[in-house]
C-alpha positions, 0 to 999 in steps of 0.5 A: 693336686692330681695332674695329667699332662699330655706327653707320653712317658719313656718306657722300659726303665726300672723306676717305670716298671715299679711305678707299673707294679705299684699301680697295678696293685693299687688298682686291684685293692681299689673299691669295686666302685672306683674300679668299675669306673667307666673309661669311655662315653661308650661305657658310661651309663645314664644321663642320656639327656645331656651325653646321648648320641648327638647331644651337645656335651657329648659332641664337645667332649668328642671334638675335645671343644668342652668350654668351662663347664659345671656338673651339677647333680646328686651322688653317684650319678657320674659327674666325677666319672664324666670328668675322668672320661674327658681326662682320658679322652683330651689332648689337653692337660688335665688337672684336679683339685678339691675345693675343700683342700685347695687354697689360693696358692694351689690355684695360682701354681695351676694357673702359672703351669696352664699359662706356660703350656699355653705359651710354649705348646699351644696346649690348653689345660682342663681344671677339674674342681670337685665340690666347687661350691665349697670355694669362697668368693676369693678363690672363685675370683682368682680363676675368672681372668684365666678362664676369660682369657682361655688359659684354663677350661674349668669344670666344677663338679657339685651336689648343690644348686650352683645358682644357689651355693656358687658365686654368680661371676663363675656361674656366669661364665660357665655352661651348666649341665644337670645330672639326673639321678639314675633310674633303677634299669641304669643302676641294674646295668652298673651292677650287672656289669661288675657282676660279669667284668672279668677285668675289673669286677667279678666276672672270674669269681663265679658271682650270681645275683637273684633278680629279687636281690638285683632289684632290691639293691637297685631300688634302695641305692636311690639313683646312686650307682656307687651306693649300689656297687659298694653294697655288692662289694660288701655282699660278695665279701662277706658271703662264703662260696658254696662247694662248687666255689660259687658265690650267690647273692640272695635277697637276704643278703642283699637287704643286709648289704644296703639297708637304707634308702640313700638321701642327700639333703643339700640346700636346693633339694631342701627348698624343692621338697619344702615347695612340694609340701606347701604346694600340697597344703595348698592343693588340699592333697593330704596324701602328697603332703604327708609323703613329703612330710615323710621324706623331709623327716627321713632326710633329717630335716628339723621338723620345726621347719615343717611345722612353721610352714604349716602355721603359715599355710593355715593363715595363707591358704585357709585363714577364716575359712576354718579357723580351727586349722590355725589352732591345729597348727599352733597345737602341733608346734606345742607338741613338738617342743613338749614331746619331741619326735617321734611322738610329735609326728602324730600331732604334726600329721593331724594339722597337716590334714586339717590345713589339707582338708580345710576349705580354702581362702587366700582372703587373709593374705590378700588383706594383709598384702593390700593394707601394706601396699597401701601404707607404703604409699605414705602421706600419712594424715593425723589420726581422726580425733575421735579415735585418739587416746583419751587416757592421760590428763587433758585429752578432752581439752585437746578434742581427742575422743570427741564424738567416738561412738561406743559399739556395745551401746548400739544394737548388735553391739555394731555402729558405723563410723569412720575407723580407717586412716584418713588417707587409706584408699586401698579398700576392701583389704579383706574380701571374705570368700564363700568358703566354710565359715568365711561364708558366714562372715559374708552374710554377717558383714552384709547385715553391717552394711558391707557389701563384698565383691563376688567370691572370685579370684582374689587378685582382681581386687588389688 
C-alpha cells in the first residue's frame, strides 16, 4: 500500500538526507517510461476528449473536486499517469492499492485512516485502485458505504470494460472516463520528449533518432506510449556511441527494438472485434471480414470461436440463398480440427469469402424465430390423427395414421394435406427471398400452391 499524505515533512535530518539520496538513486535507475511519466496536466499527452482545456475531468482535477471515477482504456494510454498527476495536485490524501495484491483487510485499514482524517482534519482521501476489475464482489462491497458517505473518493484504473468486468454497484456510483489509444503523433511526442529531456531523458547524452525510425516505433507501438519508450530505451542502451560520443537510432535499430505490434485482447475487445467480424460477413465485405479475422488471429483468439461464427452466419445471413455456404463453413471447422493452424487459415478464409460473397437471405433465422415464438404461446392440441405414429401394435384400432396421404404416391411427389399442429397460427414461418437458390424455392412453392409474400424486409411478416 502506497500512501501520500498532505502534510509537509520536516527537513534537515540525517534520515531525510539519506531518504532523498536513495530516492534520487532509485529515480535514476527507474525505467525510462517511469522516469518520463508526466507530472502535470500541461505535460500530459493525449486524451484531449476528456482532459483537454475546458473539459469536465480537467476542470474537476484543477478544482480538486473530482468525484469517484473509473479510468478505462488500453495499456499505455495514461490512466495511472493521470492518477499520479491527481496525487501531486490534490490537497487530499492519496492512497494507492493494487486489486491483485490487496485484500479486504487492506481496504478496511485505508477506510479507517480516511475516516480519521476526515473527522480530525477535514481532509478527504483519494483511493486509487489499479486493475480494479480484479476485485471480487465482497471486496467491492466493502468500500460502497465509504464512497456513498464521501469518506473516500474512489479512482479505479482498468484495461477492461467496467460495464462487463466490474460489479454494477461500484460502476453505478462512479463516473466513467474512457481512455482511447494514443495517436501516432501523440506517441512521437512522447518519444521526442524523452530524447530531448535533460533531467529525466537523454537530453545530455547526444541521442538522435531518424525520422523513419521514429515513425516505425510510433506506429508499431499501436497507441501505447510505454511500449514506445521501452523500445527507445532498449535502442539507446544497446547502440554503441560513435566517435563523437553521439548515439544515432536508425530504422534498422528501431525495427530490432520493437518487433511486433502490441494488441491486448481483453473481454470487451474480443466481443467488439467479433461483432465487427460478424457485421462484415452480413455486409458482404470480404476484405473487412478478413481484416478482422487476421487481427483476431494475431491477438491470439481461439480460431474455433471464429469458425463457429462463420457457421452460424452461413445459416443466419445466407441460408438457402446459397446452401453451399454452410458446407464450406462446416468443412472449415473440420479442417481446423484435422490440420490445425496455421494451415487451416486457408480453409477458414475460403469459408469467410464464401459467406461474404453469397447472396444474402435471413429467411432461415426469421422462420425459426417465428416458429419458436408461436410455440411459446402454449395451448398445445393433440397431434392430428393422420400424422400420429403407427409403428406399434394396435395403432390402427386407435385411428392413428388414418387418412394420411403418402406424398410419393402423387404426381411430383407432393400432396397437400394438414401437416402443421392444429393450434399453430404464426404462418408463414418460412418466407423465401428472391436471392440465389431461394428464388428457385419460391417458384417451386408456387407450383405447390404456396403463394409467398413479396420479397421485402422479413420483419414485416412477424
